[in-house]
TIZA-878998 format. One record per residue: x negated, y negated, z negated of N, C-alpha, C, O in turn. Coordinates in steps of 0.2 Angstrom, whole numbers, plus 5000, padded with zeros to 4 digits. Layout:
BEGIN
XYZXYZXYZXYZ/...
END
This chain:
BEGIN
513050054881512649994881511950014879511449984882/511850054874511250074872510850124878510250114878/511150164881510850194887510650144892510150154895/511050094893510850034898510250004897509849994901/510149994889509549954888508950004889508449984891/509050074888508450114888508250124895507650124897/508850134900508750134907508350084910507950094914/508550014908508249954910507549954908507049954913/507349974901506749964899506250014903505650004904/506550074904506050124907505950104915505450124918/506450074918506450044925505949984925505649974930/505949944919505449894919504749924919504249904923/504649974914503949994913503750024920503150014922/504150064923503950094929503750054935503350074939/504049994935504049954941503349904940503149874945/503149904934502549854932501949884936501849944937/501549844938500949864942500449884936500249844931/500149944937499649964932499049974935499050014940/498549944932497849954935497349984929497249954924/497150044931496750074926496050024926495949984931/495550034921495050004922494550034926494350094926/494349994931493850024937493249994936493249934936/492750034935492050014936491850014943491750064946/491649954945491449944952490649954952490349914948/490349994955489650004956489449974963489749974968/488849934961488449904967487749924968487349934963/487649944973486849974974486349914972486449854973/485949934968485449884966485049864972485049894977/484849804971484549774977483849804979483649814984/483549834974482949874975483049944978482549974981/483649964978483850034982484150014989484250064993/484349954990484749944995484449975002484850005007/483749965002483449985010483050045009482650055013/483150085004482950145003483350205006483950195006/483050255008483350305011483650365007483550365001/484150395010484450445006483950495003484050514997/483450515007482950565004482550534998482350574994/482450464999482050424993482450434987482250444981/483150414988483550424982483650494979483650504973/483650544983483650614980482950624977482950654971/482350604980481750624976481750584969481550614964/481950524968481950484963482550524958482350534952/483050544961483450594955483150644953483250654947/482750684957482350744954481850724949481750754944/481550664950481050644946481350614939481050624933/481950594939482150564933482750594930483250564928/482850664931483350704928483350694920483950704917/482950684917482950674909483250604907483450584901/483250554911483450484909484150484912484250474918/484650484908485350484911485550414914485950414918/485250354911485450294914485250284921485650264926/484650304922484250304929484650354934484850344939/484750414931485050464935485750444938485950464943/486050424933486750394935486750334940487150344945/486350294940486150244945485950264952486150244957/485450314951485350354958485950404960486050414966/486350424956486850464959487450424962487650444967/487650374959488050334962487850294969488250284973/487250284969486850254975486850304980486950294986/486750364978486650424983487450434986487450444992/487950424982488650434984488750384989488950404995/488650324987488850264991488450264998488650245004/487850284998487450285004487650335009487650325015/487850385006488050445010488750435012488950465018/489150395009489750375012489750335018490050345023/489350285017489250235022488850265028488950235034/488550315027488250355033488650405037488550435042/489250415033489750475035489350545035489450585039/488850555030488550605030488850655024488750645018/489350695028489750745024489450785019489650795014/488950815022488450865018488250835011488250865006/487950765012487750735007488350705002488250704996/488850695005489450665001489550714996489750704990/489650784999489750834994489250844989489450844983/488650844991488150844985488150794981487950804975/488250734983488250674978488850684974488750664968/489350704976489950714971489850754966490150754960/489350804967489150864962488650834957488450854952/488350774959487750744954488150684950487950664945/488650664954488950594949489350624943489750674943/489150594937489550614931490250584930490550604925/
END
């Protein structure tokens, strides 16, 4: 009886939908119409500012993905923290 309760508890836990906290990033309006080259240039200029660098890095990744630019996607994944 005790093993049945344990099995049911484990089965219940495993069947529950678990969602990790996901941070959804949206490209800021000021960067939506900018080119990938512009984003890369701003990343180079703001290497010391972690918050700006992070925004530019995620923007670089999303813009590269939307353009199906695989070379830039690889580079962008290397810049995202």
